[in-house]
Structures are given as structure tokens and as C-alpha cells.
MARMARMI-604837 format. One record per residue: x, y, z of N, C-alpha, C in turn; residue in one letter. Coordinates in steps of 0.02 Angstrom, whole numbers, plus 50000, padded with zeros to 5 digits. Example, Ala and Ser with C-alpha at 12.3 -4.5 7.8 and 13.67 -1.06 7.14 Angstrom:
    n.x    n.y    n.z   ca.x   ca.y   ca.z    c.x    c.y    c.z  res
  50660  49716  50390  50615  49775  50390  50660  49835  50390    A
  50642  49888  50354  50684  49947  50357  50645  50002  50394    S
//
This chain:
    n.x    n.y    n.z   ca.x   ca.y   ca.z    c.x    c.y    c.z  res
  54831  54819  54106  54866  54883  54104  54894  54898  54035    M
  54875  54859  53985  54903  54867  53919  54886  54935  53889    K
  54936  54966  53858  54927  55029  53822  54896  55084  53865    D
  54918  55089  53927  54895  55141  53972  54954  55181  53997    T
  54940  55239  54026  54993  55280  54055  55028  55242  54112    K
  54988  55203  54149  55016  55164  54204  55065  55111  54177    L
  55045  55077  54124  55089  55027  54094  55152  55058  54068    Q
  55146  55116  54037  55206  55152  54012  55254  55167  54069    E
  55225  55189  54126  55266  55204  54185  55301  55142  54210    L
  55264  55086  54214  55293  55023  54237  55350  55001  54192    V
  55338  55002  54127  55389  54980  54079  55451  55024  54080    E
  55442  55087  54097  55499  55133  54100  55538  55124  54165    K
  55503  55117  54221  55536  55119  54286  55559  55052  54312    L
  55521  54998  54301  55538  54934  54330  55608  54910  54313    K
  55630  54914  54250  55699  54892  54235  55751  54933  54272    P
  55739  54998  54280  55787  55040  54316  55789  55022  54390    Q
  55731  55010  54419  55727  54990  54489  55762  54923  54499    I
  55748  54876  54454  55779  54809  54459  55855  54813  54456    D
  55881  54854  54411  55954  54860  54405  55984  54887  54470    R
  55954  54938  54498  55979  54966  54562  55975  54914  54617    K
  55921  54877  54618  55911  54826  54669  55963  54771  54662    L
  55976  54750  54601  56026  54698  54588  56096  54722  54610    E
  56111  54784  54594  56177  54811  54613  56184  54815  54689    T
  56131  54837  54722  56133  54843  54795  56143  54775  54827    F
  56104  54725  54805  56110  54658  54834  56179  54627  54819    F
  56205  54639  54759  56271  54611  54741  56324  54637  54789    A
  56320  54701  54806  56369  54731  54853  56362  54699  54922    E
  56300  54687  54943  56289  54659  55010  56310  54585  55013    K
  56299  54549  54958  56321  54479  54955  56397  54476  54959    I
  56430  54521  54924  56504  54524  54926  56528  54539  54997    A
  56494  54585  55030  56513  54601  55100  56502  54541  55145    S
  56447  54506  55136  56432  54447  55177  56483  54392  55166    A
  56508  54386  55105  56557  54333  55089  56622  54345  55127    S
  56635  54408  55146  56695  54423  55185  56688  54402  55257    N
  56627  54387  55277  56615  54364  55346  56618  54288  55349    I
  56573  54254  55312  56578  54181  55303  56530  54158  55249    N
  56539  54098  55225  56501  54072  55168  56427  54061  55185    S
  56413  54044  55248  56343  54034  55268  56304  54099  55265    D
  56336  54152  55287  56302  54217  55286  56293  54240  55213    Y
  56342  54226  55172  56337  54242  55101  56277  54206  55071    K
  56267  54143  55089  56211  54104  55063  56145  54135  55085    H
  56141  54158  55147  56080  54190  55172  56064  54252  55132    L
  56114  54294  55120  56103  54356  55081  56085  54340  55009    L
  56119  54290  54981  56106  54272  54911  56036  54243  54903    A
  56014  54204  54952  55946  54176  54950  55894  54232  54956    T
  55905  54278  55002  55859  54335  55011  55855  54377  54948    S
  55913  54388  54917  55915  54427  54855  55878  54392  54799    A
  55890  54327  54793  55859  54289  54738  55783  54289  54743    R
  55758  54279  54803  55685  54280  54814  55657  54350  54801    V
  55692  54401  54824  55670  54471  54815  55668  54491  54741    S
  55718  54468  54704  55725  54488  54634  55684  54446  54586    L
  55663  54386  54609  55631  54338  54565  55563  54362  54539    R
  55527  54398  54580  55460  54419  54560  55443  54485  54592    G
  55379  54500  54594  55357  54563  54623  55348  54617  54570    G
  55302  54661  54584  55283  54713  54535  55323  54777  54544    K
  55363  54781  54598  55399  54843  54616  55349  54900  54626    R
  55291  54883  54653  55237  54930  54663  55257  54989  54706    L
  55288  54975  54763  55304  55028  54810  55358  55076  54785    R
  55413  55051  54756  55460  55098  54726  55429  55141  54671    P
  55387  55111  54630  55357  55150  54576  55309  55204  54602    M
  55272  55187  54655  55229  55238  54686  55270  55293  54718    L
  55327  55276  54746  55371  55327  54775  55396  55375  54721    A
  55415  55347  54665  55439  55389  54609  55381  55432  54582    I
  55321  55402  54579  55262  55440  54557  55247  55497  54605    L
  55249  55482  54670  55237  55534  54721  55287  55591  54716    G
  55349  55573  54701  55403  55622  54692  55389  55666  54630    Y
  55370  55634  54575  55356  55671  54513  55294  55716  54521    Q
  55243  55690  54553  55182  55730  54565  55199  55792  54605    I
  55247  55785  54650  55267  55840  54694  55323  55882  54663    S
  55333  55875  54598  55379  55915  54558  55452  55903  54574    E
  55467  55842  54597  55537  55822  54605  55568  55809  54536    G
  55631  55824  54528  55662  55820  54462  55724  55776  54457    T
  55752  55753  54513  55813  55714  54511  55796  55639  54507    D
  55791  55614  54446  55769  55545  54435  55816  55494  54467    T
  55881  55505  54461  55929  55457  54488  55923  55451  54564    E
  55917  55507  54598  55911  55505  54671  55848  55469  54694    K
  55791  55483  54662  55729  55453  54685  55728  55378  54669    I
  55759  55358  54615  55763  55286  54601  55807  55252  54654    I
  55863  55284  54671  55907  55257  54724  55868  55250  54789    N
  55830  55302  54807  55792  55301  54869  55735  55251  54867    A
  55703  55244  54809  55644  55201  54803  55661  55128  54816    S
  55723  55109  54801  55745  55039  54812  55736  55019  54885    V
  55744  55068  54930  55736  55053  55001  55667  55025  55017    S
  55616  55047  54980  55548  55023  54993  55538  54951  54970    L
  55573  54930  54918  55568  54860  54897  55603  54815  54947    E
  55659  54839  54974  55694  54801  55026  55650  54797  55089    I
  55621  54853  55107  55575  54857  55164  55517  54808  55154    F
  55489  54808  55094  55433  54764  55077  55453  54690  55085    H
  55511  54672  55060  55533  54602  55062  55549  54580  55133    N
  55573  54625  55174  55584  54609  55245  55517  54591  55278    Y
  55465  54629  55263  55399  54614  55291  55370  54550  55262    L
  55382  54538  55197  55356  54477  55166  55387  54414  55196    L
  55452  54417  55210  55486  54359  55239  55455  54341  55306    I
  55444  54392  55348  55414  54379  55413  55340  54360  55406    H
  55305  54389  55358  55235  54373  55347  55227  54300  55326    D
  55272  54276  55283  55269  54206  55261  55280  54158  55319    D
  55323  54177  55366  55334  54136  55426  55270  54130  55466    I
  55237  54187  55477  55174  54187  55515  55119  54149  55480    M
  55120  54152  55413  55069  54118  55373  55087  54045  55358    D
  55147  54025  55379  55172  53957  55368  55174  53940  55293    R
  55193  53989  55254  55200  53981  55182  55273  53968  55164    D
  55284  53924  55116  55352  53910  55092  55363  53934  55021    D
  55312  53969  54993  55317  53992  54924  55306  54067  54919    F
  55340  54097  54870  55332  54168  54856  55355  54180  54784    R
  55317  54218  54747  55334  54235  54678  55347  54173  54635    H
  55305  54121  54644  55310  54063  54601  55366  54014  54617    G
  55397  54021  54675  55451  53976  54694  55458  53973  54770    G
  55507  53936  54794  55519  53931  54866  55542  53999  54893    L
  55515  54018  54951  55538  54079  54984  55599  54061  55028    N
  55620  54108  55070  55681  54097  55109  55674  54036  55154    V
  55619  54032  55192  55609  53975  55237  55602  53910  55196    S
  55570  53915  55138  55563  53856  55095  55629  53830  55069    G
  55672  53875  55050  55739  53856  55026  55777  53819  55080    V
  55775  53846  55141  55813  53815  55196  55780  53751  55221    Y
  55715  53747  55218  55681  53685  55238  55702  53628  55191    T
  55703  53642  55126  55724  53592  55077  55796  53572  55088    K
  55839  53621  55101  55910  53608  55109  55924  53568  55173    R
  55892  53587  55229  55906  53557  55293  55872  53490  55303    L
  55817  53478  55265  55781  53414  55272  55824  53355  55252    S
  55877  53367  55214  55923  53314  55195  55972  53297  55251    K
  55974  53340  55302  56024  53332  55355  55996  53315  55423    L
  55930  53325  55433  55900  53316  55499  55826  53301  55493    M
  55793  53280  55548  55721  53267  55547  55682  53329  55524    P
  55624  53317  55493  55586  53371  55462  55568  53427  55511    E
  55547  53409  55572  55527  53462  55620  55586  53506  55639    N
  55645  53475  55645  55705  53514  55660  55725  53558  55602    E
  55719  53530  55542  55735  53568  55482  55689  53629  55475    A
  55625  53619  55491  55577  53673  55486  55593  53728  55536    K
  55610  53708  55597  55626  53758  55649  55686  53799  55629    H
  55739  53767  55607  55800  53803  55590  55789  53846  55527    H
  55748  53821  55481  55733  53860  55421  55696  53925  55439    A
  55650  53920  55486  55614  53980  55509  55662  54028  55543    M
  55710  54001  55580  55760  54044  55613  55801  54081  55562    S
  55822  54046  55509  55860  54080  55456  55818  54134  55423    F
  55754  54120  55412  55710  54168  55379  55700  54230  55422    A
  55691  54221  55487  55685  54278  55533  55747  54321  55529    I
  55805  54287  55529  55868  54323  55525  55874  54362  55459    N
  55852  54332  55404  55853  54365  55339  55809  54427  55339    A
  55750  54421  55369  55706  54479  55374  55737  54535  55415    G
  55770  54516  55470  55804  54566  55512  55858  54603  55473    D
  55896  54565  55432  55948  54596  55392  55919  54647  55344    V
  55866  54628  55308  55836  54673  55259  55805  54734  55294    L
  55780  54726  55355  55750  54783  55390  55801  54838  55403    S
  55864  54818  55411  55917  54868  55419  55942  54895  55353    G
  55946  54851  55303  55972  54872  55238  55927  54923  55204    L
  55863  54922  55218  55818  54971  55185  55837  55042  55204    C
  55859  55052  55266  55880  55119  55288  55947  55137  55257    Y
  55989  55087  55250  56055  55100  55221  56049  55126  55149    E
  56006  55096  55110  55998  55116  55040  55967  55186  55035    S
  55923  55203  55082  55893  55270  55083  55945  55323  55100    L
  55984  55309  55151  56035  55358  55173  56086  55371  55118    I
  56100  55319  55078  56149  55326  55024  56121  55356  54960    A
  56057  55375  54961  56023  55397  54899  56048  55465  54873    S
  56073  55508  54919  56099  55572  54897  56053  55632  54911    G
  55995  55619  54941  55950  55674  54958  55976  55713  55018    F
  55949  55772  55027  55968  55814  55085  55954  55777  55149    E
  55999  55783  55199  55990  55747  55263  55922  55760  55296    P
  55897  55822  55292  55834  55838  55325  55776  55800  55294    S
  55777  55792  55228  55723  55754  55195  55730  55679  55206    R
  55793  55656  55208  55804  55585  55223  55779  55569  55293    I
  55791  55615  55340  55768  55605  55408  55692  55601  55411    L
  55657  55644  55372  55584  55641  55368  55561  55574  55339    Q
  55596  55550  55288  55578  55486  55256  55590  55428  55304    A
  55645  55431  55342  55658  55379  55392  55604  55379  55445    I
  55583  55438  55466  55529  55444  55515  55465  55412  55489    S
  55451  55423  55424  55392  55394  55393  55397  55317  55392    L
  55455  55290  55374  55465  55218  55374  55456  55188  55444    L
  55483  55224  55493  55478  55201  55562  55405  55200  55585    S
  55368  55252  55571  55298  55255  55592  55256  55203  55554    S
  55275  55190  55492  55241  55140  55452  55252  55070  55481    T
  55313  55056  55504  55327  54992  55536  55282  54982  55597    T
  55274  55035  55636  55232  55032  55695  55159  55018  55675    F
  55136  55052  55622  55067  55043  55600  55055  54975  55570    T
  55100  54953  55526  55089  54888  55493  55092  54831  55543    V
  55131  54839  55596  55134  54787  55648  55068  54781  55684    A
  55033  54837  55692  54967  54834  55724  54917  54797  55680    S
  54924  54808  55614  54882  54771  55567  54899  54697  55567    G
  54965  54682  55571  54987  54612  55573  54963  54578  55635    Q
  54961  54615  55691  54936  54586  55753  54863  54565  55746    Q
  54823  54608  55716  54753  54591  55703  54748  54533  55654    L
  54793  54532  55606  54793  54478  55555  54808  54411  55587    D
  54853  54410  55636  54868  54348  55672  54806  54325  55711    I
  54774  54372  55743  54712  54356  55780  54660  54328  55733    I
  54658  54355  55672  54609  54333  55622  54620  54260  55601    A
  54680  54233  55614  54695  54164  55594  54663  54114  55642    S
  54645  54136  55703  54613  54089  55750  54545  54114  55776    F
  54531  54178  55767  54466  54206  55787  54423  54214  55724    N
  54373  54172  55718  54332  54173  55657  54272  54219  55663    K
  54270  54260  55716  54212  54303  55727  54230  54377  55732    N
  54284  54397  55698  54302  54467  55698  54248  54508  55662    L
  54236  54567  55686  54186  54610  55655  54210  54634  55587    S
  54163  54655  55545  54181  54682  55480  54225  54743  55488    L
  54212  54784  55539  54252  54844  55552  54325  54825  55564    K
  54337  54772  55603  54406  54752  55617  54439  54723  55556    K
  54401  54687  55516  54429  54658  55455  54450  54713  55405    L
  54409  54765  55400  54427  54822  55358  54487  54858  55387    I
  54490  54860  55453  54547  54892  55487  54612  54856  55470    S
  54610  54789  55466  54669  54751  55447  54693  54772  55378    I
  54645  54779  55331  54662  54799  55263  54694  54868  55262    A
  54669  54912  55303  54697  54980  55305  54766  54981  55336    K
  54773  54950  55395  54835  54953  55432  54891  54911  55401    L
  54872  54852  55375  54923  54806  55349  54940  54818  55276    K
  54892  54841  55238  54903  54848  55166  54904  54921  55143    T
  54850  54957  55157  54843  55025  55130  54899  55071  55153    A
  54913  55072  55217  54962  55120  55244  55032  55108  55215    D
  55053  55045  55213  55122  55033  55192  55131  55020  55118    Y
  55077  54998  55085  55084  54983  55013  55067  55041  54968    S
  55023  55086  54990  55000  55140  54947  55016  55209  54977    I
  54990  55221  55037  54998  55288  55068  55072  55304  55079    V
  55108  55260  55114  55177  55274  55130  55221  55285  55069    M
  55218  55242  55017  55261  55254  54958  55248  55321  54924    P
  55184  55339  54915  55168  55404  54884  55196  55461  54926    L
  55184  55457  54992  55208  55510  55037  55284  55511  55042    Q
  55314  55452  55039  55388  55446  55040  55418  55487  54984    F
  55394  55477  54923  55419  55515  54866  55404  55589  54871    G
  55344  55605  54895  55324  55675  54902  55366  55711  54953    A
  55382  55677  55008  55424  55706  55061  55495  55721  55034    I
  55522  55675  54995  55588  55685  54967  55589  55741  54915    L
  55530  55757  54888  55524  55814  54842  55510  55879  54879    A
  55496  55874  54944  55484  55934  54984  55413  55961  54980    G
  55364  55917  54973  55295  55939  54967  55265  55961  55033    T
  55205  55992  55029  55172  56017  55089  55120  55969  55117    G
  55090  55989  55174  55044  55947  55212  54980  55931  55174    A
  54954  55978  55135  54890  55967  55100  54895  55909  55051    E
  54949  55907  55013  54958  55853  54964  54968  55786  55000    K
  55005  55786  55055  55016  55725  55094  54950  55698  55121    L
  54907  55744  55144  54841  55724  55170  54798  55694  55115    D
  54798  55724  55056  54759  55697  55000  54785  55629  54978    A
  54851  55621  54979  54881  55556  54963  54859  55502  55013    M
  54854  55522  55075  54832  55475  55127  54760  55451  55114    E
  54716  55498  55098  54646  55480  55085  54640  55436  55023    K
  54675  55454  54970  54675  55415  54909  54704  55345  54924    Y
  54761  55343  54956  54795  55280  54968  54758  55233  55013    G
  54724  55259  55064  54685  55216  55108  54630  55179  55070    N
  54595  55216  55028  54540  55184  54990  54567  55134  54939    S
  54620  55153  54903  54649  55108  54854  54678  55046  54888    V
  54710  55056  54945  54740  55000  54981  54689  54950  55006    G
  54633  54974  55030  54580  54929  55053  54552  54890  54993    I
  54543  54925  54936  54521  54890  54875  54571  54837  54854    A
  54635  54853  54861  54689  54806  54844  54684  54743  54887    F
  54673  54753  54952  54670  54695  54998  54607  54654  54987    Q
  54551  54686  54975  54489  54650  54960  54498  54606  54898    L
  54530  54634  54847  54544  54596  54787  54593  54539  54801    T
  54642  54552  54844  54690  54501  54864  54656  54442  54898    D
  54606  54457  54940  54569  54404  54974  54531  54360  54924    D
  54502  54392  54873  54467  54354  54821  54516  54311  54781    V
  54573  54341  54763  54624  54304  54726  54652  54246  54767    L
  54659  54256  54832  54684  54203  54876  54640  54142  54876    G
  54575  54153  54866  54528  54097  54866  54512  54072  54796    M
  54513  54117  54747  54491  54098  54680  54548  54099  54628    F
  54606  54127  54645  54661  54129  54598  54692  54061  54586    G
  54728  54055  54532  54763  53992  54516  54838  54000  54528    E
  54870  53945  54546  54941  53947  54564  54984  53976  54509    K
  54969  53959  54446  55011  53983  54390  55006  54058  54382    K
  54952  54088  54409  54943  54160  54404  54967  54196  54467    T
  54947  54170  54526  54963  54204  54589  55032  54187  54616    T
  55059  54128  54595  55125  54107  54620  55122  54073  54688    G
  55060  54062  54714  55052  54028  54778  55010  53966  54768    K
  55017  53914  54811  54976  53854  54804  54902  53870  54806    P
  54862  53836  54765  54790  53849  54762  54756  53842  54829    D
  54779  53795  54869  54745  53776  54931  54769  53816  54991    I
  54820  53858  54982  54855  53890  55038  54808  53931  55083    S
  54769  53977  55054  54727  54021  55095  54672  53983  55131    D
  54646  53930  55101  54593  53891  55133  54621  53855  55194    L
  54679  53824  55186  54709  53788  55243  54730  53836  55299    R
  54753  53894  55279  54774  53943  55329  54715  53964  55372    E
  54657  53972  55340  54596  53987  55378  54592  54055  55408    G
  54626  54103  55379  54625  54171  55406  54559  54205  55389    K
  54529  54236  55439  54466  54271  55428  54477  54331  55382    Q
  54435  54337  55332  54439  54392  55284  54369  54420  55273    T
  54365  54476  55239  54299  54504  55223  54260  54455  55179    V
  54294  54421  55134  54262  54372  55091  54230  54316  55132    L
  54268  54289  55180  54240  54236  55222  54187  54262  55270    M
  54193  54324  55290  54142  54355  55332  54074  54353  55296    H
  54074  54374  55234  54012  54374  55196  53992  54304  55175    Y
  54041  54260  55166  54025  54190  55151  53984  54159  55206    G
  54006  54170  55268  53969  54143  55325  53903  54179  55335    M
  53901  54242  55319  53839  54281  55328  53785  54261  55278    K
  53806  54248  55216  53758  54234  55162  53742  54160  55153    F
  53783  54115  55181  53775  54043  55170  53715  54015  55208    A
  53689  53960  55182  53635  53924  55217  53667  53886  55276    S
  53625  53857  55319  53650  53819  55377  53694  53762  55356    S
  53673  53726  55303  53713  53670  55278  53778  53693  55248    E
  53776  53749  55212  53836  53776  55181  53886  53801  55233    E
  53860  53829  55288  53904  53852  55342  53943  53794  55371    K
  53912  53736  55377  53947  53677  55402  54006  53658  55356    K
  53993  53662  55291  54045  53646  55242  54103  53696  55247    I
  54085  53760  55253  54137  53812  55259  54178  53802  55323    L
  54144  53789  55378  54179  53780  55442  54224  53718  55441    K
  54201  53666  55405  54240  53605  55402  54303  53611  55360    G
  54300  53653  55310  54357  53660  55265  54403  53718  55283    A
  54374  53771  55310  54411  53832  55323  54458  53822  55382    F
  54524  53829  55371  54573  53820  55424  54592  53748  55435    G
  54567  53703  55393  54582  53632  55399  54647  53616  55362    N
  54699  53597  55398  54764  53584  55367  54762  53525  55318    Q
  54709  53484  55323  54702  53427  55277  54653  53441  55221    N
  54631  53503  55215  54585  53520  55161  54617  53506  55093    A
  54577  53481  55046  54603  53463  54980  54569  53503  54926    N
  54585  53487  54864  54558  53526  54808  54483  53519  54801    L
  54456  53461  54823  54383  53453  54822  54350  53501  54872    K
  54381  53507  54930  54356  53555  54980  54358  53626  54952    D
  54414  53642  54919  54421  53708  54890  54366  53721  54838    L
  54352  53672  54797  54300  53679  54746  54232  53692  54779    K
  54217  53656  54833  54154  53665  54869  54149  53735  54900    N
  54203  53757  54930  54204  53823  54961  54196  53878  54909    V
  54232  53871  54854  54225  53920  54800  54153  53924  54775    R
  54121  53867  54768  54051  53866  54743  54005  53902  54791    A
  54014  53891  54856  53972  53924  54906  53983  53999  54905    I
  54045  54020  54904  54061  54092  54904  54034  54126  54842    L
  54035  54090  54787  54011  54120  54724  53935  54120  54722    E
  53904  54064  54736  53832  54058  54729  53793  54098  54782    N
  53824  54108  54840  53791  54146  54894  53793  54221  54881    S
  53837  54243  54836  53844  54314  54823  53900  54347  54862    G
  53937  54308  54903  53990  54336  54944  54047  54364  54901    A
  54066  54326  54851  54119  54349  54806  54099  54413  54770    K
  54038  54415  54744  54014  54475  54709  54011  54535  54755    A
  53992  54523  54818  53988  54577  54868  54056  54609  54879    K
  54107  54568  54886  54175  54594  54900  54202  54630  54839    V
  54189  54603  54780  54211  54637  54719  54178  54705  54712    I
  54114  54710  54729  54078  54773  54728  54106  54822  54780    L
  54122  54798  54839  54152  54840  54891  54218  54869  54867    M
  54259  54827  54836  54324  54850  54811  54314  54907  54761    A
  54265  54901  54717  54252  54954  54668  54228  55018  54701    Q
  54189  55012  54754  54165  55071  54791  54223  55108  54823    E
  54272  55072  54848  54331  55104  54877  54372  55138  54823    Y
  54375  55107  54764  54410  55138  54707  54377  55204  54688    V
  54311  55204  54686  54275  55265  54669  54288  55320  54720    D
  54292  55300  54784  54307  55348  54837  54378  55377  54827    S
  54425  55333  54810  54494  55355  54800  54499  55407  54744    A
  54462  55396  54691  54465  55441  54633  54442  55511  54651    K
  54398  55517  54700  54372  55583  54718  54425  55628  54749    S
  54480  55598  54772  54534  55636  54805  54590  55656  54756    H
  54589  55629  54696  54642  55642  54648  54650  55717  54631    I
  54596  55755  54622  54604  55826  54605  54643  55866  54657    P
  54642  55843  54719  54680  55878  54772  54754  55859  54770    T
  54769  55800  54741  54838  55777  54737  54875  55811  54680    I
  54843  55816  54622  54877  55843  54563  54828  55870  54512    T
  54850  55918  54472  54811  55941  54415  54846  55924  54349    N
  54901  55886  54354  54937  55863  54294  54897  55806  54262    N
  54878  55814  54199  54834  55766  54167  54863  55696  54163    Q
  54927  55691  54149  54959  55625  54146  54958  55590  54213    E
  54973  55628  54265  54973  55599  54333  54902  55581  54355    H
  54854  55621  54335  54783  55606  54350  54764  55539  54319    I
  54783  55529  54256  54768  55466  54221  54801  55407  54256    E
  54863  55415  54276  54899  55360  54309  54866  55342  54375    I
  54847  55392  54414  54814  55379  54478  54746  55345  54468    L
  54709  55366  54417  54645  55333  54400  54657  55260  54381    H
  54704  55250  54336  54719  55183  54311  54745  55137  54366    E
  54786  55165  54411  54812  55125  54465  54757  55103  54512    F
  54711  55148  54528  54655  55130  54571  54613  55074  54540    A
  54600  55079  54475  54561  55027  54441  54600  54961  54439    E
  54664  54965  54428  54706  54905  54427  54702  54867  54493    Y
  54704  54904  54548  54704  54872  54614  54640  54831  54627    C
  54585  54851  54596  54522  54815  54606  54510  54763  54552    A
  54549  54764  54498  54535  54719  54442  54595  54674  54423    N
  54648  54675  54463  54708  54637  54446  54695  54561  54452    R
  54738  54523  54420  54731  54450  54419  54783  54414  54461    K
  54832  54454  54487  54883  54423  54530  54914  54475  54575    K
//
């Protein structure tokens, strides 16, 4: 993203979003400390994990959607956009529990922090159970706080109500995608259509479509622009998820912030693995089946799986699919805006989603 309009936007907005987020969490930690020290620790841990990493993608898209729709109150939209990062982190906390991950943004996540802390006091299985309980509670807290930050943003009540309605419907939609995603962790024969549906419901709707529409709604835009944002966002979001699947299998820990072996051991069915099984030879399929979802899989297994996915053409197929979705997304940009700077940003963002490294 170097020397692009998108990079300029990121460099301008991310520090402002981070400051608002830090201030919001500091206030909540102070409030929690008035209840008891354990609750303060939970809020502080949630805040630390949330603030430690992340691209602030959703808040920035909300601000972009607001600007595209001719919104002019920068302070209000930044205040409101923070709610989407809190919303995002609430979903990430619960997603990590379902995925049995203890890492996020290059360090221990909420459950990981508590597992490490409690393992000194009790047997490992008990520590893990209680750590998951703390993490679920942390996610529940953030799910409420996201609405609090939106309500306090200063926008007109009618527009805030529309934005709340959008967040509520998005929760319903993303949960349907999460349901399919859970099924994908034990059902290795999901159709390509269902796998693409997971990408749309779990990623596209809440990561791209909703943030753009969230900002546009707060600016008071009309139905035509919202519809165009939906079409653009669905295609970009699917490209984003396809790229994420490739990174999950081929990315390195120092870049992605997650253990190299994590996605292989988890064994969740993805479009990449769908084509891996489709394109592999009979002998290669045995290797894939033996390693995929195996909790004891090691780096040698990962190396073998990577070689099969690459040599069979599965990796190249998914990368090509992601680019096709990007091209589809670009076709909807003229309906979203005729502002040249915004057009460039939307083009660059679509390309970024298919070509990112983390």
C-alpha cells in the first residue's frame, strides 16, 4: 500500500482511531476497577489484546463510507467508527474460542492470557476451561460496549437507530456464517457453494459491506448507494477470505501473528483445501487427509501439504478466484462514487484484499 491513496488514508486515520479506542477502554477499565480487581483485569486484558494489533479496517471503511456519502463531521464519525473495532474484537474473542486458538496479533489472546495465568494454580484442563469462560465473558462485555460507543458518538438519534439496526442484522448474518464455519471444521465434504457462502456471510458482510454502509447511513445516504456498496463489499470480502485461507496455510508466524501450524491442525474445510483434494493424486489425497485436522501434525506435515497444494495448482486456483472477485467488485465502484480520490481508494482497497501478506 506504499505511496497510495489508501495508504495515505490509513496513515491519517489509524492514529486517530487508536487514540479514541485507547480513551474508551481506559474509561471502561476505570469503571471496572470500581467493581473489583478481577473485573478490571478482564477489561484490561481485552483492551490490551484489542489495541495490540489489527489494521482498524472496519472503522476506516466506515469513515470512508461516510466521506463517500458526503458526511462532513470528522469527529463524530471517528467516535462512531470505534464501535466497529469493539464489535470486531468481540467476534474475534469468540472466534478464537471456537478455533481453539490462544494467539492473536502476534501474542496471547484473552483465553491464552488466562490459560497461562491459571495453569500455575490448577490442572491444565481446568485452567483451559476457566480461561475459555473468562474469554466468553470478555466477548460478551465488548458486544455491549460497541453499542455504548455508537450511542455516545453524537449523531442524530434516528441515524444511530439505523446504525444499531445494521449492527444487529449483521450479528444475525455473521452468526449464520459462523455456524457453517463450525460445520466446516468436522465436515470435509462441504460444497464449493457452501464454502463461498461462509466467506460471504462470515467475512464480506461484516468486514466490508457493513462498515461502508454504517458510515453511509450515518451520513444519511440513499438506497442506491447502499446497494452498490453491498455488491462491491460482497466481492471484495470473498476475495479477502480466499486470500486469508491461503495465508493461513502458507503465511509465516512473524507475518500473520499466528502459529504456522494452526490452520492445518484445526482442519477447517476451505476453498483452498477443496481444490487441494480435487486436484491431488490418490497418494497425495492420503497425505492431505492424514495431516489435515490432525492435532499432532508437525512442520514436516505442513511442508508436505504446502507442496501438494502448490504443485497441484490449488493455491494458484484460489489466488486467481480472489482476483476475479476483485475485478467484479471494481465494476460497482462507479455506482458508489464519482469522486476520483474515493474511486482510487476503493480500487486500491480491492487489490489490497487479494494481495495482502497478513
